[in-house]
N, CA, C and O atoms as a GROMACS GRO file, in nm:
protein
  408
    1THR      N    1  14.534  17.920   7.463
    1THR     CA    2  14.487  17.878   7.333
    1THR      C    3  14.551  17.745   7.297
    1THR      O    4  14.667  17.721   7.328
    2ASP      N    5  14.476  17.660   7.232
    2ASP     CA    6  14.525  17.532   7.181
    2ASP      C    7  14.482  17.524   7.034
    2ASP      O    8  14.377  17.467   7.002
    3TYR      N    9  14.565  17.581   6.947
    3TYR     CA   10  14.530  17.580   6.804
    3TYR      C   11  14.522  17.439   6.750
    3TYR      O   12  14.436  17.410   6.667
    4GLY      N   13  14.612  17.352   6.795
    4GLY     CA   14  14.607  17.213   6.748
    4GLY      C   15  14.473  17.149   6.780
    4GLY      O   16  14.414  17.082   6.694
    5GLY      N   17  14.425  17.169   6.901
    5GLY     CA   18  14.294  17.115   6.940
    5GLY      C   19  14.182  17.177   6.859
    5GLY      O   20  14.088  17.108   6.818
    6SER      N   21  14.191  17.307   6.836
    6SER     CA   22  14.089  17.376   6.756
    6SER      C   23  14.089  17.325   6.613
    6SER      O   24  13.983  17.307   6.552
    7LEU      N   25  14.208  17.301   6.558
    7LEU     CA   26  14.216  17.248   6.421
    7LEU      C   27  14.156  17.108   6.414
    7LEU      O   28  14.084  17.075   6.320
    8ARG      N   29  14.186  17.025   6.515
    8ARG     CA   30  14.127  16.890   6.519
    8ARG      C   31  13.975  16.898   6.526
    8ARG      O   32  13.905  16.826   6.455
    9ASP      N   33  13.924  16.986   6.613
    9ASP     CA   34  13.778  17.002   6.625
    9ASP      C   35  13.717  17.046   6.492
    9ASP      O   36  13.613  16.995   6.451
   10PHE      N   37  13.782  17.142   6.426
   10PHE     CA   38  13.733  17.190   6.297
   10PHE      C   39  13.728  17.075   6.196
   10PHE      O   40  13.629  17.058   6.125
   11LYS      N   41  13.836  16.998   6.190
   11LYS     CA   42  13.840  16.884   6.096
   11LYS      C   43  13.727  16.785   6.125
   11LYS      O   44  13.658  16.742   6.033
   12GLU      N   45  13.709  16.751   6.252
   12GLU     CA   46  13.605  16.654   6.289
   12GLU      C   47  13.465  16.706   6.257
   12GLU      O   48  13.379  16.629   6.213
   13GLN      N   49  13.442  16.833   6.278
   13GLN     CA   50  13.309  16.889   6.262
   13GLN      C   51  13.278  16.939   6.122
   13GLN      O   52  13.161  16.947   6.084
   14HIS      N   53  13.381  16.972   6.043
   14HIS     CA   54  13.354  17.040   5.916
   14HIS      C   55  13.426  16.981   5.795
   14HIS      O   56  13.417  17.039   5.687
   15SER      N   57  13.496  16.870   5.810
   15SER     CA   58  13.571  16.818   5.695
   15SER      C   59  13.480  16.782   5.578
   15SER      O   60  13.523  16.786   5.463
   16ASP      N   61  13.355  16.747   5.605
   16ASP     CA   62  13.261  16.717   5.497
   16ASP      C   63  13.229  16.840   5.413
   16ASP      O   64  13.187  16.828   5.298
   17SER      N   65  13.250  16.959   5.469
   17SER     CA   66  13.221  17.084   5.398
   17SER      C   67  13.339  17.134   5.316
   17SER      O   68  13.325  17.226   5.236
   18LEU      N   69  13.455  17.072   5.335
   18LEU     CA   70  13.574  17.118   5.263
   18LEU      C   71  13.573  17.068   5.120
   18LEU      O   72  13.553  16.949   5.095
   19SER      N   73  13.594  17.160   5.029
   19SER     CA   74  13.603  17.125   4.887
   19SER      C   75  13.692  17.228   4.820
   19SER      O   76  13.732  17.326   4.882
   20LYS      N   77  13.722  17.206   4.696
   20LYS     CA   78  13.805  17.300   4.620
   20LYS      C   79  13.731  17.429   4.589
   20LYS      O   80  13.785  17.518   4.523
   21ARG      N   81  13.607  17.442   4.635
   21ARG     CA   82  13.532  17.568   4.623
   21ARG      C   83  13.534  17.646   4.753
   21ARG      O   84  13.492  17.762   4.756
   22ALA      N   85  13.583  17.585   4.862
   22ALA     CA   86  13.578  17.647   4.994
   22ALA      C   87  13.707  17.726   5.023
   22ALA      O   88  13.816  17.686   4.984
   23THR      N   89  13.689  17.836   5.092
   23THR     CA   90  13.800  17.912   5.146
   23THR      C   91  13.788  17.908   5.297
   23THR      O   92  13.682  17.939   5.353
   24VAL      N   93  13.896  17.870   5.364
   24VAL     CA   94  13.899  17.866   5.510
   24VAL      C   95  13.980  17.986   5.556
   24VAL      O   96  14.090  18.010   5.508
   25ILE      N   97  13.923  18.062   5.650
   25ILE     CA   98  13.990  18.179   5.705
   25ILE      C   99  14.013  18.156   5.854
   25ILE      O  100  13.919  18.129   5.929
   26VAL      N  101  14.138  18.167   5.895
   26VAL     CA  102  14.174  18.155   6.036
   26VAL      C  103  14.211  18.294   6.086
   26VAL      O  104  14.292  18.364   6.025
   27LEU      N  105  14.153  18.333   6.197
   27LEU     CA  106  14.183  18.461   6.261
   27LEU      C  107  14.250  18.431   6.394
   27LEU      O  108  14.187  18.374   6.483
   28GLY      N  109  14.376  18.468   6.408
   28GLY     CA  110  14.440  18.444   6.536
   28GLY      C  111  14.590  18.456   6.530
   28GLY      O  112  14.650  18.462   6.422
   29ASP      N  113  14.651  18.459   6.647
   29ASP     CA  114  14.794  18.483   6.658
   29ASP      C  115  14.879  18.357   6.651
   29ASP      O  116  15.002  18.367   6.650
   30ALA      N  117  14.820  18.241   6.647
   30ALA     CA  118  14.890  18.112   6.639
   30ALA      C  119  14.974  18.084   6.763
   30ALA      O  120  15.062  17.997   6.760
   31ARG      N  121  14.949  18.155   6.870
   31ARG     CA  122  15.019  18.128   6.997
   31ARG      C  123  14.946  18.012   7.065
   31ARG      O  124  14.829  18.022   7.101
   32ASN      N  125  15.018  17.904   7.080
   32ASN     CA  126  14.959  17.775   7.112
   32ASN      C  127  14.984  17.729   7.256
   32ASN      O  128  14.949  17.616   7.290
   33ASN      N  129  15.042  17.815   7.340
   33ASN     CA  130  15.072  17.777   7.478
   33ASN      C  131  15.149  17.646   7.488
   33ASN      O  132  15.132  17.569   7.583
   34TYR      N  133  15.233  17.622   7.389
   34TYR     CA  134  15.323  17.505   7.385
   34TYR      C  135  15.250  17.372   7.372
   34TYR      O  136  15.309  17.267   7.398
   35TRP      N  137  15.124  17.374   7.331
   35TRP     CA  138  15.053  17.251   7.297
   35TRP      C  139  15.102  17.202   7.161
   35TRP      O  140  15.169  17.277   7.090
   36GLU      N  141  15.072  17.080   7.126
   36GLU     CA  142  15.109  17.023   6.996
   36GLU      C  143  15.039  17.103   6.886
   36GLU      O  144  14.917  17.118   6.891
   37PRO      N  145  15.112  17.154   6.786
   37PRO     CA  146  15.050  17.240   6.685
   37PRO      C  147  14.960  17.167   6.586
   37PRO      O  148  14.880  17.231   6.518
   38GLN      N  149  14.972  17.036   6.574
   38GLN     CA  150  14.887  16.958   6.482
   38GLN      C  151  14.896  17.008   6.338
   38GLN      O  152  14.795  17.029   6.271
   39THR      N  153  15.020  17.028   6.292
   39THR     CA  154  15.039  17.077   6.155
   39THR      C  155  14.981  16.981   6.051
   39THR      O  156  14.937  17.025   5.945
   40GLU      N  157  14.979  16.852   6.082
   40GLU     CA  158  14.922  16.756   5.986
   40GLU      C  159  14.773  16.780   5.966
   40GLU      O  160  14.720  16.752   5.859
   41VAL      N  161  14.705  16.829   6.068
   41VAL     CA  162  14.562  16.858   6.055
   41VAL      C  163  14.544  16.982   5.968
   41VAL      O  164  14.454  16.987   5.884
   42LEU      N  165  14.628  17.083   5.987
   42LEU     CA  166  14.619  17.202   5.902
   42LEU      C  167  14.651  17.165   5.757
   42LEU      O  168  14.588  17.217   5.665
   43ARG      N  169  14.748  17.076   5.737
   43ARG     CA  170  14.779  17.030   5.602
   43ARG      C  171  14.657  16.961   5.539
   43ARG      O  172  14.625  16.985   5.423
   44PHE      N  173  14.590  16.875   5.615
   44PHE     CA  174  14.469  16.808   5.568
   44PHE      C  175  14.365  16.910   5.523
   44PHE      O  176  14.309  16.899   5.414
   45ILE      N  177  14.341  17.010   5.606
   45ILE     CA  178  14.243  17.114   5.575
   45ILE      C  179  14.285  17.189   5.449
   45ILE      O  180  14.205  17.210   5.358
   46SER      N  181  14.411  17.229   5.445
   46SER     CA  182  14.464  17.306   5.333
   46SER      C  183  14.454  17.231   5.200
   46SER      O  184  14.422  17.291   5.098
   47GLU      N  185  14.481  17.102   5.203
   47GLU     CA  186  14.478  17.022   5.080
   47GLU      C  187  14.337  17.003   5.026
   47GLU      O  188  14.320  16.975   4.907
   48ARG      N  189  14.238  17.018   5.110
   48ARG     CA  190  14.100  16.994   5.068
   48ARG      C  191  14.022  17.119   5.032
   48ARG      O  192  13.913  17.110   4.976
   49CYS      N  193  14.076  17.234   5.063
   49CYS     CA  194  14.005  17.357   5.030
   49CYS      C  195  14.075  17.432   4.917
   49CYS      O  196  14.190  17.402   4.882
   50LYS      N  197  14.005  17.528   4.862
   50LYS     CA  198  14.061  17.608   4.754
   50LYS      C  199  14.179  17.690   4.805
   50LYS      O  200  14.286  17.692   4.744
   51ARG      N  201  14.157  17.757   4.919
   51ARG     CA  202  14.268  17.829   4.982
   51ARG      C  203  14.241  17.846   5.130
   51ARG      O  204  14.127  17.849   5.177
   52LEU      N  205  14.351  17.856   5.202
   52LEU     CA  206  14.348  17.875   5.345
   52LEU      C  207  14.416  18.009   5.374
   52LEU      O  208  14.534  18.028   5.343
   53ILE      N  209  14.341  18.099   5.432
   53ILE     CA  210  14.389  18.234   5.461
   53ILE      C  211  14.403  18.248   5.612
   53ILE      O  212  14.309  18.222   5.687
   54TRP      N  213  14.522  18.290   5.656
   54TRP     CA  214  14.544  18.312   5.799
   54TRP      C  215  14.571  18.459   5.821
   54TRP      O  216  14.666  18.515   5.766
   55LEU      N  217  14.487  18.523   5.901
   55LEU     CA  218  14.503  18.663   5.937
   55LEU      C  219  14.550  18.669   6.082
   55LEU      O  220  14.477  18.632   6.174
   56ASN      N  221  14.671  18.717   6.100
   56ASN     CA  222  14.737  18.716   6.230
   56ASN      C  223  14.753  18.859   6.279
   56ASN      O  224  14.805  18.943   6.206
   57PRO      N  225  14.710  18.890   6.402
   57PRO     CA  226  14.720  19.028   6.450
   57PRO      C  227  14.863  19.069   6.485
   57PRO      O  228  14.889  19.188   6.505
   58GLU      N  229  14.954  18.975   6.492
   58GLU     CA  230  15.092  19.008   6.527
   58GLU      C  231  15.174  19.043   6.404
   58GLU      O  232  15.146  18.996   6.294
   59THR      N  233  15.276  19.123   6.424
   59THR     CA  234  15.369  19.155   6.317
   59THR      C  235  15.447  19.029   6.279
   59THR      O  236  15.481  18.949   6.367
   60PRO      N  237  15.477  19.010   6.152
   60PRO     CA  238  15.547  18.889   6.110
   60PRO      C  239  15.681  18.865   6.181
   60PRO      O  240  15.726  18.750   6.189
   61SER      N  241  15.744  18.969   6.231
   61SER     CA  242  15.871  18.950   6.302
   61SER      C  243  15.852  18.871   6.432
   61SER      O  244  15.950  18.818   6.486
   62LEU      N  245  15.729  18.861   6.481
   62LEU     CA  246  15.701  18.784   6.602
   62LEU      C  247  15.655  18.642   6.572
   62LEU      O  248  15.647  18.559   6.662
   63TRP      N  249  15.624  18.613   6.446
   63TRP     CA  250  15.578  18.480   6.408
   63TRP      C  251  15.690  18.380   6.433
   63TRP      O  252  15.800  18.397   6.381
   64GLY      N  253  15.664  18.280   6.511
   64GLY     CA  254  15.764  18.180   6.544
   64GLY      C  255  15.837  18.208   6.674
   64GLY      O  256  15.915  18.124   6.719
   65SER      N  257  15.813  18.321   6.736
   65SER     CA  258  15.878  18.352   6.864
   65SER      C  259  15.796  18.296   6.980
   65SER      O  260  15.674  18.287   6.972
   66GLY      N  261  15.865  18.258   7.085
   66GLY     CA  262  15.795  18.205   7.202
   66GLY      C  263  15.706  18.087   7.168
   66GLY      O  264  15.753  17.988   7.110
   67ASP      N  265  15.579  18.096   7.202
   67ASP     CA  266  15.486  17.986   7.177
   67ASP      C  267  15.411  18.001   7.045
   67ASP      O  268  15.312  17.930   7.022
   68SER      N  269  15.455  18.092   6.959
   68SER     CA  270  15.390  18.110   6.829
   68SER      C  271  15.427  17.996   6.735
   68SER      O  272  15.545  17.967   6.714
   69GLU      N  273  15.327  17.931   6.679
   69GLU     CA  274  15.347  17.822   6.583
   69GLU      C  275  15.330  17.870   6.439
   69GLU      O  276  15.323  17.789   6.347
   70MET      N  277  15.323  18.000   6.419
   70MET     CA  278  15.291  18.054   6.286
   70MET      C  279  15.387  18.005   6.179
   70MET      O  280  15.343  17.970   6.070
   71ARG      N  281  15.515  18.001   6.207
   71ARG     CA  282  15.611  17.954   6.105
   71ARG      C  283  15.586  17.809   6.066
   71ARG      O  284  15.609  17.770   5.952
   72LYS      N  285  15.539  17.729   6.159
   72LYS     CA  286  15.506  17.589   6.127
   72LYS      C  287  15.379  17.581   6.044
   72LYS      O  288  15.363  17.488   5.964
   73TYR      N  289  15.288  17.677   6.061
   73TYR     CA  290  15.162  17.677   5.988
   73TYR      C  291  15.174  17.739   5.849
   73TYR      O  292  15.095  17.708   5.760
   74LEU      N  293  15.273  17.825   5.830
   74LEU     CA  294  15.286  17.898   5.703
   74LEU      C  295  15.286  17.810   5.578
   74LEU      O  296  15.221  17.847   5.480
   75PRO      N  297  15.355  17.696   5.575
   75PRO     CA  298  15.357  17.616   5.452
   75PRO      C  299  15.219  17.570   5.404
   75PRO      O  300  15.202  17.535   5.287
   76TYR      N  301  15.122  17.572   5.493
   76TYR     CA  302  14.988  17.524   5.458
   76TYR      C  303  14.889  17.637   5.432
   76TYR      O  304  14.771  17.613   5.407
   77CYS      N  305  14.938  17.758   5.437
   77CYS     CA  306  14.854  17.875   5.413
   77CYS      C  307  14.871  17.924   5.270
   77CYS      O  308  14.984  17.940   5.222
   78SER      N  309  14.762  17.948   5.201
   78SER     CA  310  14.767  18.011   5.070
   78SER      C  311  14.806  18.157   5.085
   78SER      O  312  14.881  18.212   5.004
   79VAL      N  313  14.755  18.218   5.191
   79VAL     CA  314  14.781  18.358   5.223
   79VAL      C  315  14.794  18.368   5.374
   79VAL      O  316  14.713  18.312   5.448
   80ALA      N  317  14.897  18.438   5.420
   80ALA     CA  318  14.914  18.467   5.562
   80ALA      C  319  14.956  18.612   5.572
   80ALA      O  320  15.058  18.652   5.517
   81LYS      N  321  14.876  18.691   5.642
   81LYS     CA  322  14.901  18.835   5.650
   81LYS      C  323  14.880  18.884   5.792
   81LYS      O  324  14.799  18.830   5.867
   82GLU      N  325  14.955  18.988   5.826
   82GLU     CA  326  14.929  19.060   5.950
   82GLU      C  327  14.797  19.134   5.934
   82GLU      O  328  14.771  19.195   5.830
   83CYS      N  329  14.713  19.127   6.036
   83CYS     CA  330  14.585  19.195   6.027
   83CYS      C  331  14.537  19.230   6.167
   83CYS      O  332  14.474  19.149   6.235
   84SER      N  333  14.568  19.354   6.208
   84SER     CA  334  14.526  19.398   6.341
   84SER      C  335  14.457  19.534   6.338
   84SER      O  336  14.418  19.587   6.443
   85THR      N  337  14.442  19.590   6.219
   85THR     CA  338  14.376  19.720   6.206
   85THR      C  339  14.282  19.716   6.085
   85THR      O  340  14.289  19.625   6.002
   86LEU      N  341  14.195  19.814   6.077
   86LEU     CA  342  14.109  19.824   5.959
   86LEU      C  343  14.192  19.846   5.833
   86LEU      O  344  14.158  19.794   5.726
   87ARG      N  345  14.300  19.920   5.843
   87ARG     CA  346  14.388  19.942   5.728
   87ARG      C  347  14.451  19.811   5.682
   87ARG      O  348  14.460  19.785   5.562
   88HIS      N  349  14.495  19.727   5.777
   88HIS     CA  350  14.548  19.595   5.742
   88HIS      C  351  14.441  19.514   5.668
   88HIS      O  352  14.469  19.452   5.566
   89LEU      N  353  14.319  19.515   5.722
   89LEU     CA  354  14.212  19.439   5.660
   89LEU      C  355  14.184  19.489   5.520
   89LEU      O  356  14.162  19.409   5.428
   90GLU      N  357  14.186  19.619   5.502
   90GLU     CA  358  14.167  19.677   5.369
   90GLU      C  359  14.275  19.628   5.272
   90GLU      O  360  14.245  19.592   5.158
   91LYS      N  361  14.399  19.626   5.318
   91LYS     CA  362  14.510  19.580   5.234
   91LYS      C  363  14.495  19.432   5.200
   91LYS      O  364  14.525  19.390   5.088
   92VAL      N  365  14.449  19.352   5.295
   92VAL     CA  366  14.427  19.209   5.271
   92VAL      C  367  14.319  19.191   5.164
   92VAL      O  368  14.337  19.113   5.071
   93VAL      N  369  14.209  19.263   5.178
   93VAL     CA  370  14.100  19.252   5.080
   93VAL      C  371  14.149  19.296   4.942
   93VAL      O  372  14.119  19.230   4.843
   94GLU      N  373  14.223  19.405   4.935
   94GLU     CA  374  14.279  19.449   4.806
   94GLU      C  375  14.368  19.342   4.746
   94GLU      O  376  14.360  19.315   4.626
   95TYR      N  377  14.452  19.281   4.828
   95TYR     CA  378  14.540  19.174   4.782
   95TYR      C  379  14.459  19.055   4.729
   95TYR      O  380  14.488  19.002   4.623
   96LEU      N  381  14.358  19.016   4.804
   96LEU     CA  382  14.276  18.902   4.762
   96LEU      C  383  14.202  18.931   4.631
   96LEU      O  384  14.189  18.843   4.546
   97LEU      N  385  14.155  19.053   4.616
   97LEU     CA  386  14.086  19.089   4.491
   97LEU      C  387  14.182  19.088   4.372
   97LEU      O  388  14.145  19.047   4.262
   98ARG      N  389  14.306  19.132   4.394
   98ARG     CA  390  14.406  19.134   4.288
   98ARG      C  391  14.449  18.992   4.247
   98ARG      O  392  14.479  18.967   4.131
   99THR      N  393  14.452  18.901   4.344
   99THR     CA  394  14.503  18.767   4.317
   99THR      C  395  14.395  18.663   4.301
   99THR      O  396  14.424  18.544   4.291
  100HIS      N  397  14.269  18.705   4.299
  100HIS     CA  398  14.156  18.612   4.290
  100HIS      C  399  14.172  18.519   4.170
  100HIS      O  400  14.188  18.564   4.057
  101ASP      N  401  14.168  18.389   4.198
  101ASP     CA  402  14.172  18.283   4.095
  101ASP      C  403  14.296  18.286   4.008
  101ASP      O  404  14.293  18.240   3.894
  102LYS      N  405  14.404  18.340   4.060
  102LYS     CA  406  14.529  18.336   3.982
  102LYS      C  407  14.608  18.215   4.017
  102LYS      O  408  14.716  18.194   3.962
   0.00000   0.00000   0.00000
């Protein structure tokens, strides 16, 4: 996986669609195989959208271990949650409904 490359591609292809009405959702473990994480691109995306939600299948205790860039990405996420089961997804949706537009 090359999250930095994927973020660059997303910016190039979809930056015109980003607005303060848009929510960007990233699904993935942020394991980048030691490629450049391109945090500045995630910051660009985050600054232009209403919120950036990252759903990571790994437990937070693994975020930042090995080739995980999750800790570097966290400052640009409005919401970052573990999500690897239907129960996790249910909890994320409940959280989003509780915090909607706050």
